[in-house]
C-alpha positions as CSV (number, residue, x, y, z in Angstrom):
1,X,-42.1,-147.6,146.7
2,X,-41.8,-144.0,145.7
3,X,-38.0,-144.1,145.8
4,X,-38.1,-147.3,143.7
5,X,-40.2,-145.6,141.1
6,X,-38.0,-142.6,141.0
7,X,-34.9,-144.8,140.5
8,X,-36.7,-146.6,137.7
9,X,-37.2,-143.3,135.9
10,X,-33.6,-142.3,136.3
11,X,-32.5,-145.6,134.8
12,X,-34.8,-145.0,131.9
13,X,-33.3,-141.6,131.3
14,X,-29.8,-143.0,131.5
15,X,-30.5,-145.7,129.0
16,X,-32.2,-143.4,126.6
17,X,-29.2,-141.0,126.7
18,X,-26.8,-143.7,125.6
19,X,-28.7,-144.6,122.4
20,X,-32.1,-146.2,122.9
21,X,-33.9,-143.2,121.6
22,X,-32.4,-144.0,118.2
23,X,-34.8,-146.9,117.9
24,X,-37.9,-144.8,118.6
25,X,-40.7,-144.5,116.1
26,X,-41.5,-140.9,117.0
27,X,-39.9,-137.5,117.1
28,X,-40.3,-135.1,120.1
29,X,-39.6,-131.3,119.6
30,X,-39.7,-128.5,122.2
31,X,-39.2,-124.8,121.6
32,X,-37.1,-122.6,123.9
33,X,-39.4,-121.0,126.5
34,X,-39.2,-117.4,127.8
35,X,-41.1,-116.9,131.1
36,X,-41.9,-113.8,133.1
37,X,-41.3,-113.9,136.9
38,X,-44.6,-114.6,138.8
39,X,-46.5,-115.6,135.6
40,X,-47.2,-118.9,133.7
41,X,-44.6,-120.0,131.2
42,X,-45.8,-122.1,128.2
43,X,-43.3,-124.7,126.9
44,X,-44.4,-125.6,123.4
45,X,-43.7,-129.2,122.4
46,X,-44.8,-131.5,119.6
47,X,-44.7,-135.2,119.0
48,X,-44.6,-136.8,115.6
49,X,-44.9,-140.5,114.5
50,X,-42.2,-141.5,112.0
51,X,-43.9,-144.6,110.6
52,X,-47.1,-145.7,112.4
53,X,-50.1,-143.6,111.6
54,X,-52.1,-144.6,114.7
55,X,-52.6,-142.1,117.5
56,X,-49.9,-141.6,120.1
57,X,-50.7,-142.0,123.7
58,X,-48.3,-140.8,126.5
59,X,-47.8,-143.1,129.4
60,X,-45.0,-141.4,131.3
61,X,-43.4,-137.9,131.4
62,X,-40.1,-137.2,133.2
63,X,-38.5,-133.8,133.4
64,X,-34.9,-133.5,134.7
65,X,-32.8,-130.3,135.0
66,X,-29.4,-130.3,133.1
67,X,-26.6,-131.4,135.4
68,X,-28.9,-133.2,137.9
69,X,-29.6,-136.9,138.2
70,X,-33.0,-136.9,139.9
71,X,-36.1,-135.7,138.0
72,X,-37.7,-132.4,139.1
73,X,-41.1,-133.5,137.7
74,X,-42.8,-136.8,136.7
75,X,-46.3,-137.5,135.5
76,X,-48.1,-140.8,134.8
77,X,-51.4,-140.0,133.0
78,X,-52.9,-143.5,133.4
79,X,-52.4,-143.3,137.1
80,X,-53.0,-139.5,137.2
81,X,-49.9,-139.4,139.4
82,X,-47.6,-136.3,139.8
83,X,-44.4,-136.2,141.7
84,X,-41.8,-133.4,142.1
85,X,-42.5,-129.8,141.4
86,X,-46.3,-129.4,141.1
87,X,-46.0,-126.1,139.3
88,X,-45.3,-128.1,136.1
89,X,-48.3,-129.5,134.2
90,X,-48.7,-131.4,131.0
91,X,-51.1,-129.5,128.7
92,X,-52.3,-130.4,125.2
93,X,-50.3,-133.6,124.7
94,X,-46.6,-133.2,125.2
95,X,-46.6,-129.4,125.8
96,X,-45.9,-128.2,129.4
97,X,-46.8,-125.3,131.6
98,X,-44.8,-123.8,134.5
99,X,-46.9,-121.8,136.9
100,X,-45.6,-118.9,139.1
101,X,-42.2,-118.8,137.2
102,X,-39.2,-117.9,139.4
103,X,-35.6,-116.9,138.6
104,X,-34.4,-120.3,139.8
105,X,-36.4,-122.0,137.0
106,X,-34.0,-120.6,134.4
107,X,-31.8,-123.2,132.7
108,X,-31.8,-126.3,130.6
109,X,-34.1,-129.4,130.9
110,X,-34.2,-132.9,129.6
111,X,-37.7,-133.9,128.6
112,X,-38.4,-137.7,128.4
113,X,-41.7,-139.3,127.3
114,X,-42.8,-142.9,127.0
115,X,-45.6,-143.7,124.5
116,X,-47.3,-146.6,122.9
117,X,-44.9,-146.1,120.0
118,X,-41.7,-146.0,122.0
119,X,-39.6,-143.5,124.0
120,X,-38.1,-140.2,123.1
121,X,-36.3,-137.3,124.8
122,X,-35.3,-133.8,123.9
123,X,-33.5,-130.9,125.6
124,X,-35.0,-127.4,125.9
125,X,-34.2,-124.2,127.8
126,X,-36.2,-121.8,130.0
127,X,-35.2,-118.1,130.1
128,X,-36.7,-115.9,132.8
129,X,-37.3,-112.1,132.6
130,X,-38.8,-109.4,134.7
131,X,-39.6,-105.9,133.5
132,X,-37.9,-102.9,135.1
133,X,-39.9,-100.2,136.8
134,X,-40.3,-96.9,135.0
135,X,-37.0,-94.9,135.6
136,X,-36.8,-91.8,137.7
137,X,-34.4,-88.9,137.2
138,X,-33.1,-87.2,140.4
139,X,-30.1,-85.2,141.7
140,X,-28.3,-85.0,145.1
141,X,-27.8,-81.3,144.7
142,X,-30.0,-78.6,146.3
143,X,-30.3,-76.9,142.9
144,X,-28.8,-77.1,139.5
145,X,-27.2,-73.9,138.2
146,X,-26.5,-73.1,134.6
147,X,-22.7,-73.0,134.0
148,X,-21.8,-75.0,137.1
149,X,-21.1,-78.6,138.0
150,X,-24.1,-80.9,138.0
151,X,-24.8,-84.6,138.6
152,X,-28.0,-86.4,137.3
153,X,-29.1,-89.8,138.4
154,X,-31.5,-92.3,136.7
155,X,-32.7,-95.4,138.6
156,X,-34.9,-98.3,137.7
157,X,-35.5,-101.5,139.8
158,X,-37.2,-104.9,139.8
159,X,-35.8,-106.1,136.5
160,X,-34.1,-109.3,135.3
161,X,-31.7,-110.0,133.8
162,X,-29.3,-107.1,134.2
163,X,-30.0,-104.3,131.7
164,X,-28.6,-100.9,131.0
165,X,-29.6,-97.2,131.0
166,X,-29.0,-94.7,128.2
167,X,-29.1,-90.9,128.3
168,X,-30.4,-88.4,125.7
169,X,-30.6,-84.6,125.6
170,X,-33.3,-82.5,124.0
171,X,-31.7,-82.9,120.5
172,X,-31.6,-86.7,121.0
173,X,-27.8,-86.8,121.3
174,X,-26.7,-90.0,123.2
175,X,-24.7,-89.1,126.4
176,X,-24.3,-92.6,127.7
177,X,-20.6,-92.7,127.2
178,X,-20.3,-89.9,129.8
179,X,-22.3,-91.8,132.4
180,X,-21.4,-94.6,134.9
181,X,-23.8,-97.5,135.5
182,X,-24.1,-99.5,138.7
183,X,-26.1,-102.8,138.7
184,X,-27.1,-104.3,142.0
185,X,-28.8,-107.7,142.5
186,X,-31.1,-108.1,145.5
187,X,-31.9,-111.1,147.6
188,X,-34.9,-111.8,145.3
189,X,-32.5,-112.0,142.3
190,X,-33.9,-108.9,140.7
191,X,-31.7,-106.0,139.6
192,X,-31.6,-102.3,140.4
193,X,-29.9,-100.1,137.8
194,X,-28.5,-96.6,138.7
195,X,-26.8,-94.4,136.1
196,X,-24.9,-91.2,137.0
197,X,-24.4,-88.5,134.4
198,X,-21.9,-85.8,135.5
199,X,-21.2,-82.3,134.0
200,X,-18.3,-80.1,134.7
201,X,-20.2,-77.2,133.3
202,X,-24.0,-77.7,132.8
203,X,-25.7,-75.9,129.9
204,X,-29.4,-75.3,129.9
205,X,-29.4,-75.7,126.1
206,X,-29.0,-79.5,126.7
207,X,-32.1,-79.8,128.9
208,X,-34.4,-81.5,129.4
209,X,-32.6,-84.9,129.6
210,X,-34.3,-88.3,129.0
211,X,-33.1,-91.6,130.4
212,X,-34.2,-94.9,128.8
213,X,-34.1,-98.4,130.4
214,X,-33.0,-101.3,128.1
215,X,-33.2,-105.0,128.9
216,X,-30.5,-107.5,128.2
217,X,-31.7,-107.7,124.5
218,X,-31.4,-103.9,124.2
219,X,-35.1,-103.5,123.9
220,X,-36.6,-100.4,125.5
221,X,-38.7,-101.1,128.6
222,X,-39.4,-97.5,129.8
223,X,-38.2,-93.9,129.8
224,X,-38.4,-90.7,131.8
225,X,-37.9,-87.0,131.1
226,X,-36.2,-84.8,133.6
227,X,-38.3,-82.1,135.3
228,X,-35.6,-80.6,137.4
229,X,-35.5,-76.9,137.9
230,X,-32.4,-75.2,136.5
231,X,-31.4,-71.7,137.7
232,X,-29.4,-69.1,135.8
233,X,-26.1,-68.0,137.1
234,X,-25.9,-64.1,137.2
235,X,-22.1,-64.4,136.8
236,X,-22.5,-66.6,133.8
237,X,-25.8,-65.7,132.0
238,X,-27.2,-67.9,129.2
239,X,-25.6,-67.5,125.8
240,X,-28.9,-66.1,124.3
241,X,-29.1,-63.3,126.8
242,X,-25.4,-62.5,126.5
243,X,-25.7,-62.2,122.7
244,X,-28.7,-59.8,123.0
245,X,-26.8,-57.6,125.5
246,X,-23.7,-57.5,123.3
247,X,-25.9,-56.2,120.5
248,X,-28.0,-53.7,122.5
249,X,-25.0,-52.1,124.4
250,X,-23.2,-50.7,121.3
251,X,-26.6,-49.5,119.9
252,X,-27.2,-47.5,123.1
253,X,-23.7,-46.0,123.1
254,X,-23.9,-45.0,119.4
255,X,-27.3,-43.6,119.9
256,X,-26.2,-41.5,122.9
257,X,-23.3,-40.1,120.9
258,X,-25.5,-39.1,118.0
259,X,-28.0,-37.4,120.3
260,X,-25.1,-35.6,122.0
261,X,-23.7,-34.3,118.7
262,X,-27.1,-33.1,117.7
263,X,-27.5,-31.2,120.9
264,X,-24.1,-29.6,120.5
265,X,-24.9,-28.6,116.9
266,X,-28.2,-27.1,117.8
267,X,-26.5,-25.2,120.7
268,X,-23.8,-23.8,118.4
269,X,-26.4,-22.8,115.8
270,X,-28.4,-21.0,118.3
271,X,-25.4,-19.1,119.6
272,X,-24.4,-18.1,116.0
273,X,-27.9,-16.9,115.4
274,X,-27.8,-14.7,118.5
275,X,-24.4,-13.2,117.5
276,X,-25.7,-12.4,114.1
277,X,-28.8,-10.7,115.6
278,X,-26.6,-8.6,117.8
279,X,-24.3,-7.5,115.0
280,X,-27.2,-6.7,112.6
281,X,-29.1,-4.3,115.0
282,X,-26.6,-1.7,116.1
283,X,-29.2,0.9,115.9
284,X,-31.3,-0.9,118.6
285,X,-29.1,0.6,121.3
286,X,-30.8,1.3,124.6
287,X,-29.1,4.8,124.6
288,X,-30.7,5.9,121.3
289,X,-33.9,7.7,121.6
290,X,-35.0,6.0,118.3
291,X,-35.0,2.7,120.2
292,X,-37.5,3.9,122.7
293,X,-40.8,2.1,122.3
294,X,-43.9,4.2,122.8
295,X,-45.7,4.3,126.0
296,X,-49.2,3.0,126.2
297,X,-51.5,5.3,124.3
298,X,-48.7,7.0,122.3
299,X,-48.3,6.7,118.5
300,X,-45.6,4.4,117.1
301,X,-42.4,5.8,115.6
302,X,-43.2,4.0,112.3
303,X,-39.8,4.4,110.5
304,X,-37.7,3.2,113.4
305,X,-40.0,0.4,114.6
306,X,-40.5,-0.9,111.0
307,X,-36.7,-0.9,110.4
308,X,-36.1,-2.9,113.6
309,X,-38.9,-5.4,112.7
310,X,-37.5,-5.9,109.2
311,X,-34.0,-6.6,110.7
312,X,-35.3,-9.1,113.1
313,X,-37.3,-10.9,110.4
314,X,-34.1,-11.2,108.2
315,X,-32.2,-12.6,111.1
316,X,-34.9,-15.1,111.8
317,X,-34.8,-16.2,108.2
């Protein structure tokens, strides 16, 4: 009995597709549906009477996938009878719901209804999506050294359909053209994206890097900032430190030369002063009795002592 009923509905669909729907007094419309894996997909449909103002009552619903002959879902409201995929339900008149949406539900469908005003059918599509996990930036290297080769990886999984990954540096420059993307589909139909960004010579001025996951419509679904530690290479110091050293080194050399010249000038001046003192005091000869200073308690030889003191004061000036 069930097989007979199923065959009956198939024959109805066949007859409708060859022209019987043109005689219908109603119009059926369905919007393309976008479902999320594991969630309920709403298929919005509407029915409109072309001539008769009386209410429309649905007697039979038949849903068939494009390219297939047997219906995947049927519903007879007056018998409250459902056959086929029980995840489909008729809600709010002609509109449908698909519970626990799966990747395999994606595709086109023929939707046929029989009403008190006649029969009508329409074709609609179901698209399925799944959001990718938040991406993660890693590296296979033990450490990243400034000025040396480096490889960065960004991975995200659990998405559908296949998307892409873009790379940006701290100045928001897009580095995606320098990266390679690998897309792998698992047994569950979901995709894992892995992007590799390679540098022949890594520069700390570019860090930190940010990777962004985009879906098949190039809409951003998530992003991550790199937190990898980058070490300086002593043989190749950062440009900023090198510039500072290039400025400081000449200043130190010039300063040292100036100090050295000042020391030499002071030394020569001191020698010249001593020579002038020696030439100006011939009378202060140790063999001259006039040069003899008085012993303790003796009176000073005023003329000689004053002459020597005056000479020393002129030299000092």
